[in-house]
Structure formats: structure tokens, C-alpha cells
DRENPATOR-164285 format. One record per residue: x, y, z of N, C-alpha, C in turn. Coordinates in steps of 0.02 Angstrom, whole numbers, padded with zeros to 5 digits, always signed. Last residue first. Layout:
<pts>
XYZXYZXYZ...
</pts>
This chain:
<pts>
-00519+02301-00715-00561+02242-00707-00555+02211-00640-00430+02402-00726-00498+02417-00749-00544+02357-00740-00294+02382-00698-00336+02415-00648-00405+02435-00674-00228+02378-00865-00224+02366-00792-00272+02410-00752-00314+02315-00998-00288+02378-00973-00286+02371-00897-00268+02160-01068-00309+02198-01021-00275+02263-01002-00280+02036-01187-00246+02098-01171-00293+02137-01125-00253+01862-01219-00294+01917-01194-00250+01977-01179-00163+01773-01270-00233+01758-01281-00280+01813-01255-00008+01755-01346-00049+01799-01305-00122+01785-01321+00121+01639-01346+00056+01656-01375+00016+01697-01324+00297+01653-01378+00242+01648-01330+00176+01673-01362+00361+01571-01528+00350+01630-01486+00294+01619-01436+00380+01430-01574+00430+01483-01579+00420+01539-01528+00304+01315-01593+00335+01327-01528+00383+01384-01526+00229+01290-01703+00300+01274-01709+00338+01287-01644+00120+01422-01668+00132+01360-01705+00207+01349-01716+00168+01495-01507+00144+01499-01575+00153+01432-01610+00128+01420-01345+00173+01451-01394+00138+01455-01463+00035+01448-01192+00070+01408-01241+00113+01450-01288-00031+01592-01152-00050+01522-01151-00016+01485-01208-00042+01746-01061-00005+01699-01103-00033+01629-01096-00108+01904-01058-00118+01835-01034-00086+01788-01085-00041+02061-01012-00052+02010-01064-00062+01943-01031-00087+02225-00972-00066+02160-00947-00085+02109-01000-00025+02387-01021-00073+02332-01025-00044+02271-00990-00013+02565-01021+00013+02499-01002-00044+02449-01007-00021+02679-01160-00049+02648-01099-00014+02582-01084+00010+02750-01272+00065+02737-01225+00041+02706-01160-00080+02766-01372-00087+02810-01314-00030+02801-01263-00042+02672-01468-00049+02742-01488-00054+02790-01429-00041+02552-01393+00019+02576-01425+00014+02651-01440-00175+02542-01354-00123+02546-01303-00058+02574-01333-00236+02531-01481-00252+02587-01436-00197+02596-01384-00180+02411-01529-00171+02474-01566-00184+02534-01521-00225+02319-01430-00153+02327-01445-00141+02395-01478-00363+02331-01441-00330+02350-01378-00256+02361-01389-00380+02281-01570-00400+02350-01556-00367+02374-01491-00342+02148-01548-00299+02191-01589-00316+02265-01579-00451+02103-01472-00383+02103-01443-00338+02151-01482-00551+02118-01568-00555+02154-01504-00486+02159-01471-00506+02031-01668-00516+02103-01683-00519+02144-01619-00505+01903-01604-00443+01935-01626-00453+02011-01636-00599+01817-01550-00599+01887-01527-00536+01924-01549-00571+01691-01609-00638+01721-01614-00639+01796-01596-00417+01682-01701-00452+01678-01637-00519+01715-01643-00341+01699-01812-00402+01660-01821-00442+01653-01756-00226+01762-01772-00274+01802-01809-00339+01765-01823-00150+01745-01619-00182+01706-01673-00235+01749-01708-00004+01826-01580-00077+01828-01571-00108+01794-01631+00155+01813-01503+00110+01792-01556+00037+01800-01535+00293+01917-01477+00237+01882-01446+00185+01871-01500+00472+01906-01503+00405+01929-01521+00354+01891-01480+00573+01851-01425+00585+01915-01459+00520+01947-01481+00578+01734-01362+00530+01782-01335+00539+01850-01368+00589+01566-01423+00611+01636-01425+00558+01680-01393+00538+01440-01394+00607+01444-01414+00634+01516-01418+00448+01446-01236+00449+01442-01309+00521+01455-01331+00415+01433-01096+00480+01413-01123+00478+01400-01198+00301+01490-01046+00297+01420-01069+00360+01396-01104+00326+01624-01016+00312+01577-00961+00310+01504-00982+00401+01746-01062+00402+01681-01095+00388+01625-01044+00371+01918-01096+00375+01863-01049+00370+01797-01087+00438+02078-01136+00409+02014-01159+00421+01960-01106+00430+02226-01098+00454+02170-01058+00421+02105-01078+00381+02315-01187+00436+02338-01145+00464+02283-01101+00349+02210-01332+00330+02252-01275+00392+02275-01237+00287+02170-01492+00344+02173-01446+00322+02221-01390+00180+02056-01581+00193+02118-01545+00259+02112-01508+00101+01989-01725+00156+01987-01677+00163+02055-01645-00013+01879-01801+00003+01947-01781+00055+01943-01726-00064+01772-01929-00021+01784-01871-00007+01858-01862-00065+01762-02107-00091+01743-02040-00040+01756-01986-00016+01814-02221-00023+01742-02218-00050+01717-02152+00002+01947-02196-00056+01928-02236-00067+01852-02236+00046+01992-02029+00065+01963-02094+00004+01939-02131+00082+02127-01926+00030+02082-01949+00051+02057-02018+00158+02191-01782+00168+02167-01850+00112+02119-01867+00212+02321-01669+00166+02268-01689+00174+02254-01763+00293+02384-01519+00284+02378-01591+00237+02321-01607+00277+02404-01383+00331+02440-01417+00323+02437-01493+00161+02424-01260+00169+02395-01326+00221+02436-01364+00213+02405-01090+00189+02448-01145+00204+02412-01211+00149+02305-00953+00200+02323-01002+00170+02375-01050+00122+02224-00798+00104+02278-00843+00163+02298-00888+00154+02044-00800+00152+02110-00768+00136+02164-00821+00042+01914-00861+00108+01945-00850+00099+02012-00816-00060+01776-00821-00054+01847-00833+00016+01871-00818-00035+01611-00897-00055+01659-00846-00043+01731-00867+00081+01474-00930+00034+01527-00949+00022+01578-00894+00119+01333-00909+00127+01386-00859+00077+01442-00872+00052+01174-00929+00066+01238-00960+00068+01292-00907+00134+01033-00853+00077+01078-00860+00098+01144-00891+00238+00952-00824+00224+00964-00894+00163+01009-00905+00241+00942-00685+00298+00974-00719+00285+00988-00792+00132+00867-00654+00129+00938-00639+00186+00975-00675+00179+00740-00681+00129+00769-00726+00124+00844-00715+00264+00721-00571+00291+00721-00639+00243+00753-00688+00171+00721-00466+00223+00773-00469+00254+00777-00538+00100+00605-00500+00066+00670-00499+00117+00727-00501+00199+00507-00485+00167+00518-00550+00133+00585-00553+00226+00518-00348+00278+00533-00396+00250+00546-00466+00103+00476-00297+00126+00544-00283+00181+00564-00332+00105+00343-00343+00051+00388-00364+00073+00461-00354+00216+00291-00275+00215+00293-00348+00162+00341-00374+00171+00306-00141+00232+00340-00163+00233+00345-00239+00059+00223-00143+00052+00294-00126+00112+00333-00151+00118+00100-00171+00069+00128-00217+00061+00203-00205+00195+00081-00057+00229+00090-00121+00181+00121-00173+00095+00062+00040+00139+00121+00045+00173+00134-00022+00041-00060+00000+00000+00000+00000+00043+00063+00000
</pts>
């Protein structure tokens, strides 16, 4: 019985190590943005974060096929043009695992 408990606990700890980190980052400013006609939008910030250990954090990826892409992109453009700080929510990496994927943009202290 004791060995089963130890093995089960070890398995749970091992599985926890592969969980996606993601989550909200600290407040940053949008330094630049790029949209490609083949799909994919990219931003750079004053402090890119890479919580899921993607191969590069030089750019941050936003999926242009996401249901709320237009709303997210409007926040990016507004924040960049006004110099406002935003918080970004990360989840996984871009296709191919290259850049951190941003799934939400929030203006700090408004929610």
C-alpha cells in the first residue's frame, strides 16, 4: 500500500511538471506590432515574458483566427498609440513553438 502511494505521488508530481505555465504577465507597454497577410500577428513590449519556455521571446504571437482577434488587436493598437500599459495573458506558444502566445490583453486596474 505504501509503495502505491509513493508511486502515485511521484506520478502526480511528474505530470505537474508538464503543465502549461501561462497566466497573466506584469504591466508592459506595446513597443511595436506586426501583422502578416499569411496569418499571425506579432507584438513586442517593454518586457516580453516567456512563461511556457517557447524557443524565442523576441516577439509575442496573437492568433489572427481567434474568435476575438479584432477586439484584442484594437486593444493593442489603442495601447500603443496612447502609451498605456497593458497586462497580457499567455497560453502556450505559436505554431511550431517559436514565440509565446498571447490570448488576452487587459488595461491594468480596470477589471
